[in-house]
N, C-alpha and C positions, 0 to 999 in steps of 0.2 A: 859589150856586157859579157861577163864571165861567171863562173859558179859561185864566186865569192861575194857576189852582189846580186843575188837572186832577186828578180822583180817579176811581177805579173806580166804576161804577154797580153797587150791591150787587144780587146774583142770588140766588135761593133755587133749590137743586139736589138732586138725589137720585142715587145711583149704586149699581149692584151690580156686582161685579167679582171678579176672581180674581188671585192673585199669580202672578208668572211665574217660571220656574225658571232663567232665565239662558240658555235656548237661543239659538242664532244666528238662528233663523227668527222673524219677527215673529208676535206673539200678537194675535188680534182675538177679543173678547168682546162679546155682545150684551146689551144690557138690553131691557126692554120696546119701546122705541122707537129708541134710539141705540146706536152702538157704541163700544167702548174700544178702540183699537188701540195696541199697545205695541211699540216699536222700540228698538234700541240707539242709533240716531242719526235724528233728525227734521232733515231739511233744507228750509228755507223759501225757495224761489226756485230757478230752474233755468236761470240763465246760467251764464257760465263759472266764477264762483265756486263756485255750489252744486254744479254737475255735477262739476267737478273734484275738490272735497272728497269728494263721494259716491263718486266711483271710487277715491280713495286709502284710504277707510275700510271700504269694503264687504266686503272680505276677513275683517275681524274682527268683523263683526256685521251685523244687519239694518238695512236704511237705508230709510226713506220720504222720497222726494223730491216736494215738494209744489209744484206750480205753478199759479198762478191763471189760467193760460190754457194754450194748447198750448206744448210746448217751444220751438217755433221763434219765439214771440213775446217772447223775453227780449231786455233792452237789447243783449245781446252781438250779437245777430243783426243789429243795424243799425249796427254799428261798421264804418265803411269804412276808416279810415286804416290801422291796423296795430299792431304790438306793439314797443315799444322795448326793445332789448337790445344791449349791446355784443358784437358777433361778430367784427368786423374788427379784430383786435388790433394791426395794423400802422398803422391810421389812427386808431384811437379807443382808450380806455381807460376804466376804472371811474370814475376821479377827475372826468374831464370830464363823464360822466354825472351823477355825483353833484353836480357844480357847477352844471350846467344846470338841474337839478331845484330846487336850493337858490334859484337866481336867480329862477326861474319862479314859486316859491313866496314871493317877497318875504322869503326868510330866516326864514319862520314855520314851515318844514317841520322836522320833528324829524329830525335828522342819522342817528340810530340807524336810524330807519325806512328812510330814503333809502339808505343803505348796505346795508341788508338786501335791499332789493328789487333795487338795482342788481347787487350781487354774486351773488345767487341767480337772476338772470333767465336766464342761459345754460342753467343746468340744466333750469329750467322749459320753456324753448324745446324742448330735446331731448325732455321728456316729452310736450309737445303734438305733436311730430312722431311719437312713438311711439303716440300716439292717432289718428294719420291726417291731422293738419293738413297741409296742403300749401303751404308758403310758396314764393313765386315765387323763381327762381334765374336768373342770367345764363347765357350760352353755355358758361362754364367750370365751372358747377356750384355757383358760390358765390351766397350770399343776395343778392337784387337789392334793396339797401338803399335806402330813400327818406330824405330829410331834411325835417324839418317845423319849424314855427315854435318858436323858444327852444332848439333843438338845435344845438350847435356842430359836429356830425358827422352823416354819413348812418348812422343806426342803426335805422331803422324797417323791421322785417320786415312783409311784406304778402302778401295773395293778391288780386291785380288791385286793384280798389277795393271789395271785398266781403270783407275779411279776417274781420269778425265772423261772417258767414254761414258761412264755411269752418270757422271754430273751432266754432260752434254745431252745425252739421251733423256735423262729426267726433265731438264729444263726446255728441251725441244718439245716434249709432250704438253708440258704447261703452257709454253707460248703458243702452241697451235691451237689449243682449246680455248684461249682467251678471245673474246669477241672483239677487245679493244685494240688488238695488236694486228697490224697489217704486215705480213712477212714478206719481203721482196728478196727472194733468192736470185743469184746470178744478176745483181746489180752492183755497179761499181761507182762510188763516189769519185768524181774527177777533181773538183775544187770545193771549198766552203766559201760562202757568199758572205762578204763584209761591204763596208761603205765603199771600198775600191770598185765594186761592181755598180755603185751609184755615180761614178765620176769623181769621187773624193780621193785626194791623194793620202795614202796610208804608209806610214813608215815604222820603224821599230820604236820610235819616239812617241807615236800617236797614243794618247793616254786612254781613249775610249773606243777601242776597236769593238765592233759587234759582229756577232755572227746571226745571219738571217736564214741559214739553212745550207743546201749544197746542190750542186750540179750533180745529177746520178743519170749514169748510162744504163739503160736497159740492155745486156749484153746479147739478148736474143735478136734484138732488132738493130742495135747500134745507135739508137736514138738517145739523145741526152736531154732529160727533162729537168725541170726546175723544182726542187723540194723546199718549200718554205716552212718554217717552224718557229715556234716560240723559244723552244729550247733545243739544242743540238748536243747530243753526247757522242764523242769520239771513243770508240773501243775496238780498234782496228787491229790490235795484237802487235807482234813484235817485227823484227827485221832479219830474221835468220837467213832468208833466201838471198841476201845480199853478199852472203858467203858461199863460197864453192861447195863447202862440206857443213851440213846443218841437220839438226833433228826436226826443224820446223817444217810444217807443210810449205810448198813453194809459193802459196798465196802470201807469206809473211814478207812482203816487200816494203814495209815502212811507210804505207800510205798515208795513215792519219798523221804522223809525224811530219811527213813532207808537205802535206796539205797545210798544216798549222804553221809550218816555218814559212812557207811561201806566203800566207796571210800575215806575216809579222808577228806572230806568237812566239812565246819564250820556250825554247827547248833547252834541256839541261842534262848533264851527266852522260852524254852519249858515248863517251870513252870507255865506260864500263860494261863491255859485252861479255857475258858469261858463257864460256865453253864447257859444255858438259863433258867430264872426264872419260865416260864410258858409252860412246855410241858404238853399235856393232860395226866391226869392220868388214865390209863386204863391197869391194870396188864395183862401181857402176850404180849403186842404190843412191838416189836422191829423191827425197830425204833419207837420211841415215836412220836406221832402226835404233831406238833409244833402249839402253839397258839400265833400267832404273837404278837410282842411288840406293834404293832399299836393299837391292841385292848385297851392297857392302855393309849395310846395317845389319843384315841377316847373318854376315860372317863371311862374305866374299873377300879374297885376297887378291892383291894386284901383283903380277908376275912378269918378268921378261920372257922372251920367248924360250930361253933355256931353263925356266921354271923357278927362277930365283926371285924372292920376294925384294922390293926395292924401296917401298915408302918410309922405311926405318931411316934412310939417309935424309929424308927432307921434313919429317915431322912426327913427333912422338905419338900423335893420334892414328898414325899409319893411314889405313884407307878410309878412315872416318874423318880425316881432316877436311876442312871446307874445300868446296870445288875447285877455287882458283889455285889452291896449293896442290891439290891432287892433279889437275889438268897441267900445270907447269912441270910437275915432277914427271908425269908421263911424257910430255913433249921433250924434255930434256933427255929421258932414257932413249926415246926414239931417234932424236938426233945423235947422241952420243955413240949409239950402237948401229945406227944406220938401218934401222928397223921400221916397217910401215905401221907397225901396231904393237900393242903388249897384250897381256891376257888377263881375264878375270877368272878366278878359281873358285868354285863352289862344289868341287867334287868331294870335299871331306864332310859335306853336309848330308843328312839323311835324303835319299832320293825321293821318296814320296812326299815328304814334306817340301822339297824344293818344287816339285811339280804343282803341288797344291797352292803354294804362295805365288808362283810366277807361271801360270799356265800359258799365258801368251807368249812370253820370252821362251818358254820350252818349247812350244809348237814352231815358232819363227825360226829358231835355231836348229831344230830338227829337221825343218824342211830344207835346210842348207847343209845338211849332213852333221850337224854338231848336236851331241847329246850332252847337255850342260851338267847332268848327273855324273857324267863319265869324262867329258872333254873340257878342256879350258876354252873360255870364250875369247875370241879375238876383239879387241876394242881400241879406239883411239878417240881423242877429243873431237868435238864437232861444236859448232855455233849453235847456241841453245836459248839464251835469254838475255834480253836487254834490260839493264837496271835504270837507265835514264829514260828520257822521252819528254813528252810535254808537260811542263811545270804546272803542278796544281797545287791548291791549298788544302786544308783538312776537310773541305767540303767538296773537293774534286773539281773545283772552279780553275779554269786556265786564265791565262792574262788576257784572253778575249772574252768580253762580256757575252753571256747566254751560250757559252760553249764550255762543256765540261769533258774531262778526259779520264778514263778508268782503265784498269788492266794493264797489260804490259806495254801499251803506247804511252802511258803516263809516267810521269816521275813524281812520285808521292813524297819522297824522302826516306821510305822505309827500308829500301835495300842499300843505300849508300854505295859503298865501293864494291859490293859483292852481295848477292841474294844468298841468304839462307835457305837450304832445300826445304821445299814444300810451302814457302811463305807466299808465293805468288798467287795460288788459287783463293786463298783466304783474303789477301790484299784485295783482289778483285771484287768479292762479294762485299766486303766492308766498305770500300770506297764507292762502290755501286749504290750501296745503301745510303751513304752520306750525300752523295750527289742527288739522289731521289729526294731525300728529305729537304735538302736545300732548294732544289729546283721546284718542288711542289710549294714551298714557301714564298717563291718570288715570281711564278709563271704569270699571275694575274696582272704584272706589270707590263707585260709584252704582249704584242700581237703578231700576226704573220699575214698582214694584209697589205704588203709592200706591192704597190702597183708599178713601181718604176724599177724593179728588178729586171734587167734585160735577159732574154732568153739565150741559151748557147747558139752561137752563129758558126756553123761550118760551111756556109755557102762559098763556093769558088774553091774549096778544099778537095783533095783527092785522097785515095787510098794510098799508103806508102808504097813507092815503086817497087821495093824489094824487102820481103819480111826478113832476108837473111841479114841486113843491116841491123835489125832490132834484135834478132836472137844473138847474133854475134856479139854485140854490144852488152846484152844481158850477160853472157859467157865472160866477156872480159872484165865486168864489174865484180864478179865471184873470184875470178882469178887475182885480180889486184887486191880486193879485201883479204882473202885467204893468205896471199904471199906475204904482204907488207903490213896489214893491220890485224895480225892474229893474236895468239896467246902472249908471244914476246915481240916487242917493237924496238924501234930505234928511230932517232931523227931523220936518218938517211932513208929508212924504209918508209916513213911517213911522208916525208917529201916527195918521194917518188910516186907514192898513191895519190897525193895531191895533184902532181903533174898530170898523171895519166888520168884521173877523173875530170879533171879540167877540159882536157880534150874530148872526152866523151861528151861531156856536158854540152860543149859547143856544137858538136855534131848532132846531139839527140835534140836540142831546141830548134836548130835549123830545120831538122826534119818534121818536128811537132808543130811548127807554124805553118807549114804548106800541106799538112796531111790531115784527113779526117781522123778524130780521136778514137783510138782503140785501146782496149784493156792492155795489150803488150806495150805499146809506146808510153802510156800512162804509168803503168808498173815500172819500165824502164827510167823515166823521168824521177820517180819516187825513189827507186833503189840509189841512182846517182846524188840526188839530194841527201839521202839518209847516210850514204857512205861518206860524202863530203863532211857531214856534221860529225860523224864518229872520228874522222881524220882530224878535223879542225880542233875538236875538243880534246882529243888525245894530245895534239901538239902543244896546246895552251896548258896541260898539267905537267909541270916540270918536277915530277917525282914518280916513283913507283908506288902505287897506293891500290889496294884491292885488286880488281881484274886488270888494271892498267899497269902492266909491267914493261919498262923500258930500260934497255941496255946503258942508256945515257944517263940514267939517275937510278942506279941500283940500290935496293935497300940495304942496310948494314947488316952484317953477320947472316947473310943467306947465300945458299948456293946459287950462282948465277947461270941461268940457263944460257944456251948458245943461239 
């Protein structure tokens, strides 16, 4: 068995349970060691996608909201820039936003998905405001709109330079107030439950795979309980931690994507990993601090270490070109010059205005001895956002029945080959709304009284002999992905990554089979599975398109990076 034919590890289980009468309150049953928890909705992930879905369905049934960390550690919390939505109809319109998104996605975006998000955005903005999100406004009370790379108009709603934190905090307050939502912080979903766990062979050709819930680890005790649900939503965020240098929290290990892939669900467009062009260059920081795209929309200029502007060599839009172009340009300049970073310059802007618009960036840099009103900001690209993921339809349904996916772990078709700046947060709430509406329409068809789902069995297993084996393998995954599967790729680099990941896969599966499951080894498995999917789908794409740039298939009339 190797990584290229991932299968489930057979387990022997036993379960004692009771059926549920359909009441709105969650049911919890105890076996001799573990618990069986039954909910109408199981939400795995607690960022903007998971929490907004939970708030929308909680009035119709019991909801378990599972977060492997504290609620404030979701990817959403770290989003600085803002939310893209057409709100100023005198200067902007839906058609412009649709076209900007299609252009940024290199026309690989699904137009139906783009139109759905763009046209639904204003209504979802109003709902966010209703949940307490405070977007900045000008002196006349209108939204203070920013413009970011790839946008033809100013349409980015924001809260200073910490929009994600404002949204996350507002939704956290709403979720914690809601009596129908059970928040399970520091709980880790290990595997989703399908017919496989009933002894039925499941392959990628199986037509009607169903999800019955998940095995969930309480990280305080290490116990893995069975969570049964009528509807399961995957909202586990991105994959940035698979790379050595990333702006994502280190919890972004691709868990949901890996779980769905192992359950034979469809995963698509994994080769399109977006590298944010301007992460703060400060060696030793992991994750890297993000310098928002709004700084470039504000007038920031990119320069080499000797102060020379360079974007004119790559794109007429200069620093406001889409992220893939800017990231490749920076990568090319760094490699050609032998530098570790480039610089972002806002010293020509009004100092007080800069501090007012970007207070968190100003404070962070000042703490490192950099006054951004007087000094250049050292920046370099870092893994930031995944455009692919679990394939879903316009209702957020995955290829596995009763399982929905929204947010960064989902591939809706909106982003295509490259995400347009600030489209991700609005996509998350639009598709959470679509998934909520559809799941509420069909939930009465399902139950969660599966009495023959076996409980997780770790009898006879032991703790990993040496944690260093896991931590070193995690480090190796990051090195492999950053070195061989980064901004610029080649067949040779991808083949080397494939070979190295296969070795790590064999070693990790061997360790997993004989060890008690822990968060660390489960995350490592997920990182290896996710890295493999990125590599495999990058190898399958025989062209340079969007975020996937390969030296073996260079685009015509373009400066070829090294």
